[in-house]
Residue, then its C-alpha position, 0 to 999 in steps of 0.5 A: m500500500r505504501t509503495s502504491l501511494a508513493l508511486l501515485v504521489c511521484l506520478i502526480l508531482g512529476s506531471l505537474g512539474c515536468s511537462s514536455s510542452t514548451s510553455g515559455p514566453d512567445m519569443h521572436v527573432v529580432q535583428g538589425t543594424v546599429t551605426f554611430d555618426g554614420q559608421p557601423i559600430e564595430t563591436g558593442r552590445i545591445l539590450f532589449r528590456q521589456t517595459e511591460g510584465d516581468g521586465r526581462a532583458y535580452a542582450t547580444e553582441i553587435v558585430d560589424g554594425s549588425y545584431q540578431l537575438e530572440v526577444k519576448e513579444g511586446p514593447s522594449e526599451i533599448a540600450i546600446t553600449a560600445s567602447r574603443l581604445i583612445p589613441g596615444k592615451f596609456d595607463h601606467s599605474n601597473g608599471t607597464p603602459e596599458q592603452m586606455g579605452e572609453m565608452y563612447i555611446p552617449a547616455r541617451y542611448n543606454q543609461k538614459t535611453e530614448l530608444n524603444a521597439l515593439v516586438t510583434s508576432g508575425g512582424d518583420n522585427q527589424f530595428s535599425f538604430d542610427l546613433t549620433t554624437k549630438 
């Protein structure tokens, strides 16, 4: 009797927690290009943060001005970051000169972003961002 009861409990718990169907969020491929002052961003990162629901964030690398990732359907705010080496500027604090870098994308595109996108079911979900210094 105990074995049967234990087996029944395991079957019930297993059916509740282990489903073979995928009931996760409705994800969609999002892609596009990112330029800064008319030039493709060589390397950087782009982040899509949901503005409704749980506020999940999805990020990927920008390579040669292009990106592609999967994002949950709905409105998102976008944050774009990139860094580059500063020619002729070195840090000597470790005893050996190390070339210094800078984050060059203005805050209005990341920390204080003004960018947004609406990811839709059945849409082309292509978003290009032409960023400028000013």
